[in-house]
C-alpha positions as CSV (number, residue, x, y, z in Angstrom):
1,M,10.2,-55.6,-15.8
2,E,10.4,-52.1,-17.4
3,Q,6.9,-52.0,-18.2
4,T,5.5,-52.7,-14.7
5,E,8.5,-50.3,-13.2
6,K,6.8,-47.7,-15.3
7,E,3.4,-48.5,-14.4
8,T,4.3,-48.7,-10.7
9,I,5.5,-45.1,-11.2
10,R,2.7,-43.7,-13.0
11,E,0.3,-44.9,-10.5
12,A,2.3,-43.7,-7.2
13,S,2.8,-40.2,-9.3
14,E,-1.1,-40.2,-9.8
15,E,-1.9,-41.1,-5.9
16,I,0.7,-38.4,-5.2
17,S,-1.3,-35.8,-7.4
18,N,-4.4,-36.8,-6.0
19,D,-3.1,-36.5,-2.6
20,F,-1.5,-33.3,-3.0
21,K,-5.3,-32.0,-4.7
22,T,-7.1,-32.9,-1.7
23,L,-4.2,-30.6,0.6
24,I,-4.9,-27.5,-1.6
25,D,-8.5,-25.9,-1.5
26,A,-9.4,-24.8,-5.0
27,Q,-11.1,-21.9,-3.9
28,D,-8.1,-20.5,-2.0
29,L,-6.1,-21.1,-4.9
30,D,-8.4,-18.7,-6.8
31,S,-8.3,-16.3,-4.2
32,L,-4.5,-16.2,-4.0
33,K,-4.4,-16.0,-8.5
34,Q,-7.5,-13.2,-8.1
35,L,-5.1,-11.1,-5.1
36,Q,-2.2,-11.9,-7.4
37,H,-3.9,-10.3,-10.2
38,I,-4.8,-7.2,-8.1
39,I,-1.6,-6.6,-6.9
40,L,0.0,-7.1,-10.1
41,G,-2.9,-4.1,-11.3
42,R,-1.7,-2.4,-8.6
43,L,2.6,-2.3,-9.3
44,Q,1.7,-1.6,-13.0
45,D,-0.3,1.3,-12.3
46,G,2.0,2.4,-9.9
47,N,5.3,2.0,-12.6
48,A,3.5,4.0,-14.7
49,V,2.6,7.1,-12.5
50,L,6.6,6.7,-11.8
51,S,7.2,6.7,-15.2
52,H,5.2,9.7,-16.2
53,F,7.0,11.5,-13.3
54,N,10.4,10.7,-14.8
55,E,9.0,12.4,-17.8
56,F,7.5,15.3,-16.5
57,S,10.7,16.0,-14.2
58,E,12.9,15.5,-17.1
59,N,11.1,18.3,-19.2
60,S,10.9,20.2,-16.3
61,F,14.4,20.2,-15.8
62,A,15.7,21.0,-19.5
63,E,13.4,24.0,-19.2
64,V,14.8,25.7,-16.5
65,S,17.8,24.4,-16.3
66,A,19.4,27.3,-18.4
67,D,18.5,29.6,-15.8
68,F,19.9,27.7,-13.3
69,S,23.1,27.8,-14.5
70,R,23.0,31.5,-15.3
71,N,22.0,31.9,-12.0
72,T,24.8,30.2,-10.7
73,R,27.3,32.0,-12.4
74,R,25.9,35.3,-11.2
75,L,25.6,34.4,-7.7
76,K,29.6,33.3,-8.1
77,S,30.6,36.0,-9.7
78,M,28.3,38.4,-7.3
79,K,30.4,36.3,-4.5
80,T,33.8,37.0,-6.1
81,D,32.9,41.0,-5.8
82,L,31.5,40.9,-2.5
83,E,34.7,39.2,-1.8
84,H,36.9,42.1,-3.3
85,I,34.6,44.8,-1.5
86,F,35.5,43.4,1.8
87,Q,38.9,42.9,1.2
88,K,39.2,46.6,0.1
89,L,37.3,47.7,3.5
90,R,39.7,45.6,5.6
91,S,42.3,47.4,3.7
92,M,41.1,50.8,3.8
93,K,40.4,50.4,7.7
94,S,44.0,49.3,8.1
95,R,45.1,52.0,6.3
96,I,42.8,54.8,8.6
97,L,43.9,52.9,12.0
98,A,47.8,53.3,11.1
99,T,47.1,57.0,10.1
100,Y,44.1,57.7,13.2
101,P,44.7,55.3,15.8
102,D,41.2,56.8,17.6
103,A,38.9,56.7,14.2
104,F,37.2,53.6,15.6
105,P,36.2,52.3,18.9
106,D,38.6,49.4,21.0
107,D,35.9,46.8,19.7
108,S,36.3,47.6,16.2
109,K,40.3,46.5,16.3
110,Q,39.8,43.0,15.9
111,V,38.3,41.9,12.4
112,L,36.0,39.3,13.0
113,D,35.1,37.8,9.4
114,R,31.5,36.5,10.5
115,R,29.8,35.9,7.1
116,P,29.5,31.7,6.7
117,D,31.8,29.8,4.7
118,L,29.5,28.3,1.6
119,E,31.7,26.4,0.7
120,T,32.3,23.8,3.6
121,P,30.0,20.9,3.6
122,L,27.1,21.2,6.8
């Protein structure tokens, strides 16, 4: 009984396999395989280009990072110096206004700081 069952299953499997083969055209399968290989090649090329770009970017950043940090420190120092200068100017102006009230036109008595705040996000 087991032998006949195995043969029946085998025959059914072969029949289903043959029916399935008739549903799919061999040329369609070959064209799908070819398209998949073309896509794979394009993806590999794109991956290689991105890898080279990442290496280039890493090397370029390594070359200029010292300049960036030095210039950043310089700009922060300049900002501090300018803030100190503006503070001194405001102090001098207030002392002059206290001593000589008519030294500046009426418009200038109101001190407005029109500098943008560089530390707040846009």
